N, C-alpha and C positions, 0 to 999 in steps of 0.2 A: 710414494708415501713411505717415510721412514718412522719406525717405532722407536721412541724414546729408550735410552739404556736404563733409565729408572723403571719404567714399566717392565722391561723384561727381568730386571732383578727382583722386582716385587714378585712377579709370576714365580720365578725360581724359588723365591722365599716361601711363599704359600704353599707350592707343591712339596717343598722340603718338609714344611711343618705337617703336611697332611700325610705324606709317605711314613715320616718318622713316628706319627702318632699310631699309625696302623701296624707298623712293624713291632713297636714296643709292647703294644696290647696284645699282640699274638704270641709273644714268647711264652714257652711253657715254663712253669715255676723252676724246674730243674736246671735251666739255663740262665736264670737271674744272675748268679754269681759270676759266670764267665762274661756276661754282657756288661756288667758293671766294671769288671776289669779292663775290657775293650773301651768302654766309654771314659774311664780314667786315662788310658793312653791317648785317646784322641783328645781329651782336654788338656793333656801335657803338650800335644803338639800345637792346640790353640795358644798356649802360653808363649811358645816360641814365636808364633806369628804376631801376636800382641806385643811382645818385646820388639820385634823388628818395626812394626808399625809405630810404636811409641819412640824408637830411637832414630829412625829415618825420616820421621815427619818434621817438616820446617816450622809449622805454626804451633804456637802454644796450645790452641784447641785440641789439636791433633794428639799432641803429646799427653795432655791431660786425658783425653778419651782412651788412648792406648795404656796409660798407667792404670787407669780404672778397669780396663779390659783385663790386664794382668793380674790385677787383685782379685776380680771376680773369678776369672779362671782358676787362680790359685785356691780359693775357697771351694770351688767345685772339686778340684782334684783332692784336696785333703779331706773334704766331706765324703767324697766317693770311696776313699780308702777306708775312712771310719765305717761306714755302712758296709763295705764289702768284708771288713773284719768281723762285724757283728754278724753277718749273714754266715761266714764261715764257721762261727763259734756255735751256731745252731746245730751244724752238722757233726759236731764232736760228740763222742760218747761221754755220757755222764757217769762219774764214779759212783758206785752204790754207797748208800749212807751207812756209816759205821753204827754198830749198837751202842748205845750209852752205857758207860760202866756203872755198876750199881753203887748206890751211895754207902758210906761207911756205916750208917746206922740202920741200913735196910736188911732186916732179919730174914726177909723172904729170899733177897738176893744171895745172902750168905749161905743160907740153907740149900739153895739150888746149886751153888759152887761146890759145897761140901759132898753132895750126893754124886 
């Protein structure tokens, strides 16, 4: 009895979803930014694979599917870089707010400066 390749691929796909879900949800918050950077790198590799799939495919359907895969992976990469940039902005030290200058007609402000 031989098992179909489709069934084997489906089992691998379901296991990858299960493992990926548990790996991502157990990451500590301090590691989210490096994880996003690695995910962007993986998505960039996916773009290369999608380009090869779109370029080397003989049929029109495969070329269209490959082109859509390239577009979706590109959106994923650029969106990932934007999210990573926003996450890194959260870790920067904020500059202290400057005290506002007293108004020209403010007698209290002028008296304090003179004293």
